[in-house]
Phi, psi and omega in degrees: 000318181300318180297316179295317180299320179303321181279326195234354186305322182288348179284349188236152178285323179201159177227128178252142184245151177053051181278132179262136176222167180093168182282128178277144175260127181253123181290349173107170187291351177289347182254151176299154184301323180295326177290317179298316180300312179298317179297318179297313181295315185287345179270352178266161174284144179244115178274138177302311181199154171233120179257138186244133167243098187062236179267000183270112177274147170234120178273125180253134172239125183250126181226152170295316183229125180282127180234170176299326179297321178294322177297314179299316180302313181293323177297320177296316178303317179297318179295316181292321178302315180297326175291317182288327186230065185295338182275349180269162174299148176300140183286147166283150182241126185228121177254120182245130181206170176266351177195170182215143174294157177301134178088349182291320180301316180291321179294317178298314180299319180294332179267010180062039178245130176276130176254123176244115177262117182283140178251000000 
């Protein structure tokens, strides 16, 4: 993340970390509030970061190595974000890694995900 921030932090107005999206599951009032709180948080998706340029969000997923699973994860994040925030622009999706498995760049492009391999 530090390496990516060094290159791109100034490109964005703000960056939020560990953003939760999706519907939280609550085990109900039979459980203590601290258990309910933990259950709600752990049942939501956790985004590494959301970078903002004005009203345009970019969901960032940071991996040491970009895999097909990371592409799928980011595609799901984009779909859930659009459900949670239908009035906002669709998020840009950015996968940042130091390397990528064979075929991941093509798969990411087909899913409208930008892959940035840091050098």
